[in-house]
C-alpha positions as CSV (number, residue, x, y, z in Angstrom):
1,X,107.2,-47.5,-56.7
2,X,109.0,-44.5,-55.2
3,X,112.5,-44.9,-53.7
4,X,113.5,-42.6,-51.0
5,X,117.0,-41.9,-50.0
6,X,116.5,-43.0,-46.4
7,X,117.8,-46.4,-45.5
8,X,115.9,-48.7,-43.1
9,X,117.5,-50.6,-40.2
10,X,119.1,-53.2,-42.6
11,X,120.6,-50.5,-44.8
12,X,118.1,-51.0,-47.6
13,X,116.3,-48.0,-49.0
14,X,112.7,-47.5,-48.1
15,X,110.3,-48.0,-50.9
16,X,106.9,-46.1,-51.0
17,X,104.2,-47.3,-53.4
18,X,101.7,-44.7,-54.7
19,X,98.0,-45.7,-54.4
20,X,94.9,-44.2,-56.0
21,X,92.6,-42.0,-53.9
22,X,89.9,-44.6,-53.9
23,X,92.2,-47.1,-52.3
24,X,93.3,-44.6,-49.7
25,X,89.8,-43.9,-48.6
26,X,88.9,-47.6,-48.3
27,X,92.0,-48.1,-46.2
28,X,91.0,-45.3,-44.0
29,X,87.6,-46.8,-43.4
30,X,89.2,-50.1,-42.5
31,X,91.6,-48.5,-40.0
32,X,88.7,-46.6,-38.4
33,X,86.7,-49.7,-38.0
34,X,89.7,-51.5,-36.6
35,X,90.4,-48.8,-33.9
36,X,86.6,-48.1,-33.0
37,X,86.1,-48.7,-29.2
38,X,84.1,-51.7,-28.3
39,X,80.4,-51.2,-27.3
40,X,79.2,-52.4,-23.9
41,X,77.4,-55.7,-24.0
42,X,73.6,-55.4,-24.1
43,X,71.7,-55.8,-20.8
44,X,70.3,-59.1,-19.9
45,X,66.7,-59.7,-20.8
46,X,64.1,-59.1,-17.9
47,X,63.0,-62.1,-16.0
48,X,59.9,-63.7,-17.2
49,X,56.8,-62.9,-15.1
50,X,55.5,-65.4,-12.7
51,X,52.8,-67.7,-14.1
52,X,49.3,-66.5,-13.8
53,X,47.6,-67.6,-10.6
54,X,44.5,-68.4,-12.7
55,X,46.6,-71.0,-14.7
56,X,47.9,-72.8,-11.7
57,X,45.9,-75.1,-9.6
58,X,42.9,-77.1,-10.7
59,X,40.9,-76.2,-13.8
60,X,37.8,-75.4,-11.5
61,X,39.8,-72.9,-9.5
62,X,41.2,-71.3,-12.6
63,X,37.7,-70.8,-14.1
64,X,36.5,-69.3,-10.8
65,X,39.4,-66.8,-10.7
66,X,38.7,-65.9,-14.3
67,X,35.0,-65.3,-13.5
68,X,35.9,-63.1,-10.5
69,X,38.3,-61.1,-12.7
70,X,35.7,-60.6,-15.4
71,X,33.1,-59.4,-12.8
72,X,35.6,-56.9,-11.3
73,X,36.4,-55.5,-14.8
74,X,32.7,-55.3,-15.6
75,X,32.1,-53.3,-12.4
76,X,35.0,-50.9,-13.0
77,X,34.2,-50.1,-16.7
78,X,31.2,-47.8,-15.9
79,X,33.2,-46.0,-13.3
80,X,35.9,-45.1,-15.8
81,X,33.4,-44.5,-18.6
82,X,31.7,-41.8,-16.5
83,X,35.0,-40.0,-15.8
84,X,36.8,-38.0,-18.4
85,X,40.5,-38.6,-18.9
86,X,42.9,-36.1,-17.4
87,X,43.7,-34.4,-20.7
88,X,40.0,-33.7,-21.3
89,X,39.8,-31.8,-17.9
90,X,42.9,-29.8,-18.9
91,X,41.2,-28.8,-22.2
92,X,37.9,-27.9,-20.4
93,X,39.6,-25.8,-17.7
94,X,40.4,-23.0,-20.1
95,X,36.8,-22.4,-21.3
96,X,35.6,-22.5,-17.7
97,X,38.1,-19.8,-16.7
98,X,37.0,-17.7,-19.6
99,X,33.3,-18.1,-18.6
100,X,34.2,-17.1,-15.0
101,X,36.0,-14.0,-16.3
102,X,33.1,-13.0,-18.5
103,X,30.6,-13.4,-15.6
104,X,32.8,-11.4,-13.3
105,X,33.1,-8.7,-15.9
106,X,29.3,-8.6,-16.4
107,X,28.7,-8.4,-12.6
108,X,31.2,-5.5,-12.4
109,X,29.4,-3.7,-15.2
110,X,26.0,-4.2,-13.6
111,X,27.2,-3.1,-10.2
112,X,28.9,0.0,-11.7
113,X,25.8,0.9,-13.6
114,X,23.6,0.6,-10.5
115,X,26.1,2.7,-8.5
116,X,26.2,5.4,-11.1
117,X,22.4,5.5,-11.3
118,X,22.1,5.8,-7.6
119,X,24.7,8.5,-7.5
120,X,22.9,10.4,-10.3
121,X,19.6,10.1,-8.5
122,X,21.0,11.4,-5.2
123,X,22.7,14.3,-7.1
124,X,19.4,15.3,-8.8
125,X,17.5,14.9,-5.5
126,X,20.0,17.1,-3.6
127,X,19.9,19.8,-6.3
128,X,16.1,19.8,-6.3
129,X,16.0,20.1,-2.5
130,X,18.4,23.1,-2.7
131,X,16.2,24.8,-5.4
132,X,13.1,24.2,-3.2
133,X,14.9,25.7,-0.2
134,X,15.6,28.9,-2.1
135,X,12.1,29.0,-3.6
136,X,13.2,28.7,-7.2
137,X,10.5,26.1,-8.0
138,X,7.1,27.8,-8.1
139,X,4.9,24.8,-7.4
140,X,6.4,24.2,-4.0
141,X,5.8,27.8,-2.9
142,X,2.1,27.4,-2.3
143,X,0.4,24.2,-1.3
144,X,-2.5,23.2,1.0
145,X,-1.2,23.3,4.5
146,X,-4.7,23.0,6.0
147,X,-4.8,19.3,5.4
148,X,-1.8,18.8,7.7
149,X,-3.2,19.3,11.1
150,X,-1.1,16.8,13.1
151,X,2.4,15.7,12.2
152,X,4.4,12.8,13.7
153,X,8.2,12.5,13.4
154,X,9.9,9.1,14.1
155,X,13.7,9.3,14.8
156,X,16.1,6.4,15.2
157,X,17.3,6.3,18.8
158,X,21.0,6.4,17.7
159,X,20.4,9.6,15.8
160,X,18.0,11.1,18.4
161,X,21.1,12.0,20.5
162,X,21.9,14.8,18.1
163,X,20.2,17.6,19.9
164,X,21.2,20.2,17.3
165,X,19.6,18.4,14.4
166,X,16.4,17.8,16.4
167,X,16.1,21.5,17.4
168,X,16.8,22.5,13.7
169,X,14.1,20.2,12.5
170,X,11.6,21.6,15.0
171,X,12.4,25.2,13.8
172,X,12.0,24.2,10.2
173,X,8.6,22.7,10.9
174,X,7.6,25.8,12.8
175,X,8.6,28.0,9.9
176,X,6.6,25.9,7.5
177,X,3.5,26.4,9.6
178,X,3.0,23.1,11.5
179,X,1.0,23.6,14.7
180,X,1.2,20.1,16.2
181,X,4.2,17.7,16.2
182,X,4.6,14.3,17.9
183,X,8.2,13.3,18.4
184,X,8.9,9.6,18.9
185,X,11.9,7.3,19.4
186,X,11.7,3.8,20.8
187,X,14.2,4.3,23.6
188,X,12.8,7.7,24.8
189,X,16.0,9.6,24.1
190,X,14.1,12.7,22.8
191,X,11.6,12.4,25.6
192,X,14.3,12.5,28.2
193,X,16.4,15.2,26.5
194,X,13.8,17.8,25.4
195,X,10.8,17.3,27.7
196,X,12.4,18.5,31.0
197,X,14.3,21.4,29.4
198,X,11.6,22.7,27.1
199,X,10.5,26.2,27.8
200,X,6.8,26.8,28.2
201,X,4.0,24.9,29.8
202,X,1.3,22.6,28.8
203,X,-1.7,24.1,26.9
204,X,-4.5,22.6,28.9
205,X,-7.3,23.7,26.5
206,X,-5.6,22.1,23.5
207,X,-4.7,19.1,25.6
208,X,-8.3,18.5,26.5
209,X,-9.4,19.1,22.9
210,X,-6.8,16.7,21.4
211,X,-7.0,14.1,24.2
212,X,-3.3,14.3,24.8
213,X,-1.6,13.0,27.9
214,X,1.1,14.5,30.1
215,X,3.8,14.3,27.3
216,X,2.7,17.5,25.6
217,X,4.7,20.8,25.7
218,X,4.3,24.2,24.1
219,X,7.4,25.3,22.3
220,X,8.3,28.9,21.2
221,X,10.6,28.4,18.3
222,X,11.5,31.0,15.7
223,X,8.8,33.3,17.1
224,X,6.0,30.9,16.3
225,X,4.0,28.7,18.7
226,X,4.0,25.0,18.1
227,X,2.6,22.2,20.3
228,X,5.0,19.2,20.7
229,X,4.2,15.8,22.1
230,X,7.0,13.4,23.2
231,X,6.4,9.7,23.3
232,X,8.6,6.6,23.3
233,X,8.3,2.8,23.2
234,X,6.9,2.7,26.7
235,X,3.8,4.5,25.4
236,X,3.2,1.7,22.9
237,X,3.1,-1.9,24.2
238,X,3.2,-0.8,27.9
239,X,0.4,1.7,27.2
240,X,-1.8,-1.0,25.7
241,X,-1.1,-3.3,28.7
242,X,-2.0,-0.5,31.2
243,X,-5.1,0.4,29.3
244,X,-6.3,-3.2,29.2
245,X,-5.5,-3.6,33.0
246,X,-7.5,-0.4,33.6
247,X,-10.5,-1.7,31.6
248,X,-10.5,-5.1,33.4
249,X,-10.2,-3.5,36.9
250,X,-13.1,-1.1,36.0
251,X,-15.3,-3.9,34.9
252,X,-14.5,-5.9,38.0
253,X,-15.1,-3.0,40.3
254,X,-18.4,-2.0,38.6
255,X,-21.8,-3.5,39.3
256,X,-21.4,-7.3,39.1
257,X,-25.1,-7.7,38.4
258,X,-24.7,-5.6,35.3
259,X,-21.9,-7.7,34.0
260,X,-23.4,-11.0,35.0
261,X,-22.2,-14.1,33.2
262,X,-22.4,-12.5,29.8
263,X,-19.3,-12.1,27.7
264,X,-17.4,-8.8,28.3
265,X,-17.0,-6.7,25.1
266,X,-14.7,-3.7,24.9
267,X,-15.3,-1.2,22.2
268,X,-12.9,1.2,20.5
269,X,-14.3,4.0,22.5
270,X,-13.6,2.2,25.7
271,X,-10.0,1.6,24.7
272,X,-9.5,5.2,23.6
273,X,-10.9,6.4,27.0
274,X,-8.5,4.0,28.8
275,X,-5.5,5.3,26.8
276,X,-6.5,8.8,27.6
277,X,-6.9,8.1,31.3
278,X,-3.3,6.7,31.5
279,X,-1.8,9.5,29.5
280,X,-1.1,7.5,26.2
281,X,-3.9,9.0,24.2
282,X,-3.4,11.4,21.4
283,X,-4.5,12.5,18.0
284,X,-3.9,10.4,14.9
285,X,-1.2,12.1,12.8
286,X,-2.0,12.9,9.2
287,X,1.6,12.4,8.1
288,X,4.4,10.4,9.6
289,X,8.1,11.3,8.7
290,X,10.6,8.6,9.5
291,X,14.3,9.6,10.0
292,X,16.7,6.7,10.2
293,X,18.1,3.8,8.2
294,X,15.0,1.6,8.7
295,X,11.9,2.1,6.5
296,X,9.3,1.4,9.3
297,X,7.6,3.2,12.1
298,X,10.0,1.7,14.7
299,X,7.2,0.8,17.1
300,X,5.1,3.9,16.9
301,X,1.7,3.3,18.6
302,X,-0.2,1.4,15.9
303,X,-3.7,2.5,17.1
304,X,-2.7,6.1,16.0
305,X,-1.8,5.1,12.5
306,X,-5.1,4.1,11.0
307,X,-5.2,6.7,8.2
308,X,-1.6,8.0,8.4
309,X,0.6,8.6,5.4
310,X,4.2,7.4,6.1
311,X,7.2,8.8,4.3
312,X,10.9,7.8,4.8
313,X,13.2,10.8,4.9
314,X,16.6,9.1,5.2
315,X,19.2,9.7,7.9
316,X,18.7,12.6,10.3
317,X,22.2,13.9,9.7
318,X,21.4,14.5,6.0
319,X,18.0,16.1,6.4
320,X,17.2,19.0,4.1
321,X,14.6,21.7,4.3
322,X,13.6,21.2,0.7
323,X,13.0,17.5,1.4
324,X,10.5,18.4,4.1
325,X,8.7,20.9,1.9
326,X,8.6,18.3,-0.9
327,X,7.1,15.7,1.4
328,X,4.4,18.2,2.5
329,X,3.6,19.0,-1.1
330,X,3.3,15.3,-2.0
331,X,0.9,14.8,1.0
332,X,-1.2,17.7,-0.2
333,X,-1.7,15.9,-3.5
334,X,-2.7,12.6,-1.9
335,X,-6.2,11.4,-2.3
336,X,-7.4,9.7,0.9
337,X,-10.5,7.6,0.3
338,X,-12.3,7.9,3.6
339,X,-15.0,10.0,5.2
340,X,-13.6,13.1,6.8
């Protein structure tokens, strides 16, 4: 007991009793439990589910409903078994993205390799053409030009409008030593542009010897004489139609007794004579140079290409003198297996 000097309300001194620390701690716990706020009451339990419809009604109806439910579950099980859970798709999406990235990288590498190879090939080809133009490669200085008697040049109609390039090409061919050139484009752009304005006149002797029609002109280019023939798409299919019509009319107007009821047979000589008569005849070129994006003869008369070598020279705007010389050199090395 400890007495203090302070009196209470009745005048008696206040007495304090000393407790041990263990007792004080226990008293503190009791006071904290006494003053703890009350917890809210727990929520009411959820209502019970409605009774199963299969359990209500008669036993026969319940069995029928259970059978329908079992059949439905049996039909749905294979559908869910064939499908992967969503988390499986999430795991498989990462490898698929990696595979797509790898395939895209491989495609880029292949495309880059092909582009570099094409660029390297074009660079080597351009350097070789320039070296040939300056005469720095000995084997292209001398080759057999006698085999190339007739040359044909096919130009795309869109590029044939470049008059400067066509004139430059003709001068290069004349410098090389070509004596006869047949220029062709399917729309007749070259024929309309060059034929009326070309200086010179038709060489009648050479025209009779070569069976050339009215499209032949004599050109004086770079101080060398060269014979040029201009043809277009109208000299192809239209020429064949006119020649066939001429042959039929000739047969009808001839002696009917000679023809009789026998079958009419036209030979290659008859067709050549008809083509010559309508102005679509001409010599068969030994070499055909194609200038343009397409790797074909663009409708050049097929009856004049029986033994012709065809070479694609690329666009007309990027033509090179060395490329022409190289083409002539390759032609001189060709072996043509037919009776000359």
